[in-house]
N, C-alpha and C positions, 0 to 999 in steps of 0.2 A: 504494500500500500504506500506509494510514494507521497501521497498527500498533495496539497496545493504547492505550486511553485511561487516562492516569495521573492519579490524584487529587492535588490540591495538599496537600502535607504541611505546608509551613511557608513563610511569607513574612516575611523579616527585613529590618529597616532599621537596621543598626548605625549609631549616632551620632545618632539622632533623640531629641529630648526634647520638642519643641514639639507633636508629633502622636503619637498612638498608632499602632501598626502597622496595626490594622484600619482606622483613618481614612485612612492613606496608601494602603492597598490600594484603598479605595473611591475616593479622589481619582484614582488612576491609571486607574480604569475596570475594575478587577478583574484577577485573575491572568492572564487570557488576553491582556491588553494588553501585558504584559511579554514575551510570546512573539510576538504578531502585530505589534505596533507599539511596540517599546521606546522609540523616540525620543519618541513622543507621550506615553507614560506618564511618562517623565522630565520632559518639559516641563510636564505637568499638576502634578506634585509641586513642581517649581521655582516655578511660578506661585502655588501655594498658600502657599509660604514667603514669596514676595514680598508677598502680600497681608497677611501678618503682619509685614512690614517686616524680614524676614531677607534683606537685599539681597546679602549676600556668600555665600549658601548654595551649596554644590557638591553635585550629585547625580550619582553615578557610574552608568555603564551597568549594567543588571541582569545579574547572574550567575545563570544558570539551569542546574541539573543534575538529572539523574534518577538515583535510587538506590533499590533495594529496591522497585521498582514504584511510586514516588512522585516528585513534583516538588518541588524546593526552590528558592526564589527569594531572592536576597540583593541588596539595593540599598544600598550604603554611602552615607552622607550626612554631610557636614560643614556643620553649621548656621551656624557663625560666631556673631556677636553680633547682636542686634536693632539696627536702625538708630537712631542718635542724632541729635539736632538739631545740625547743624554751624553753621548761621547762621540769623538771622531778618532778613527784609528787608520793606520797605514800599514797594510800587510805587505811583507817582503821588500819594503823600501829600505835603502841604506842611507838616504839623505836624512839630515836632522829633522825630527818630528816637528820641532818648533818652526822651522822654515817651511815645511810642507803645510802646516796649519795656516801660516800667514798667506801662503799662495792659494790655498783652498777657500779661505774666507767663509767657513761655515761656523756660525756662532752657536756655542753650547747654550742650550736652554731656549733657543728660538724654535718656533713651530717648524716642523719638517715640511719642506717643499721640494718636490722632485725637480722642478726647474732649476732651483738653486744648486742642487747636487750635480746636475748635468753641466751647469756653468763651472762648478768647481773642478769637474773632470777636465774641462778645456783649459782652465788656468793651470792645473797641475801638469798637463801635457806641455803647455808653453814653458813652464818652469824647467822641465827636463830638456826640452829642445834647446832652450837658451844655453844650457850647460853641455850641449853636445850629445845628448842621449837621443839620437835621431830615430832609433827603433823602439822607443819606449811604448809600453801599452798600459793604459790606465782605465780601470772600470770601478764602479761603485755599487754597493748593495746596502740595503737598509735592513738591519737585524732587530727584531722586536726585543725590547728590554722592559718587561712589564707593560705599562701603558705608554711607554716612549720608545724611541728607536736609537740604535747605534748606527752611525754611518761609517762603513768600512770601505776604504779605497784599496783595491788590489793593484799593485804596481809591479810590472815586469820591466826592469830598467834596461836590460841588455848591456851593451858596452858603450862607454863614452867614446865618441869619435872626434878627431881633430882633422883640420885641413893641412896636409903635408905640403902640397904645392898646387899651383894653378897653371894649367896648360890651355893655350888658346889656339884653336885651329879654324881655318876657313877664311882668314883675312887675306885680302889682296890689295886693298887701297887704304885701309884704316890702320892706324897705329895701335900696337898692342897696349901701349901705355893708356890710351883712351879707354880701352876695355877694362883694364885693371883698375883704373881710377873710378870707373862707373859702377862696378858690381858691388862695391862695399864689403868685399870679403878678401882676406889676405891669409897667407901661410901662417899657421899656428893658431888660427881662430877655431873655436868649437864649431862643429858641423851642425848648423841649425837649419832644418828643412825650410823654415819660413824665409830665411835669407836667400836661399837659392831661387825661390819663386820671385822674390823681390828683385833679385839680380837680373832675372830674365826680363821683367817688366822695365827695368831701368835701361837695359840694352835696346829693347824695342823702342823705347821712348826717344832714343837718340835720333831716330828717323833714318839711320844709316843701313840697317839690316832688315831683310825680309823675314828672317827667322833667326832665333837665338835660343839655344838650349844650354842650360847649366846643370850638369849631372855629376855626382860623385862616383868614384870607383868603389868596389866593395872592400877595398883594403882599409886597414886602420893603422896609422893615419891614412886618410883618403886623398887621392889626387882629384882635384876638381877640374 
């Protein structure tokens, strides 16, 4: 005996501010999920909060009642505070942690923001490139620490590379000294990949060449 089909009158989520009620209803899979699979609906809502770094969120079991030929659903939520950065660590790095922290610019105690961490990865890569670690690899992960997060940067430094000498080929009418003075790199410098790209742009900006390529040899120190 299925009885009458009752329309949903209201779905309430008291305590929520990060999501609208309609969004939470959609995340849960619709009103029917609160009746047929309440645990799955609660899990979906909790996972959505975790993705926004509300790690201390509490989602109560749905309260469903019928009155006046309609269905009312209430899901109390305690959001807590968004996760903050508890600590910053640098795995497998040999450079001083104090210098890496200054380069990363991640503030302890600040709300965790993925965009800030991605920017920190770029700054750390620049830090290593400036020092000649042209093959460095930097990645970041956020590890839960209670209601907060630890930001862990994994660094594969490889080997620092320097410029041994500079060889110039392909000139027929242009002086080598003009090229050497234009590229901004000299023997003994750290091999910074950013400087190589800049050197190519500077050479093309002279208006003398149709093509200019600046490339290092695989040796260490390298021939440019």
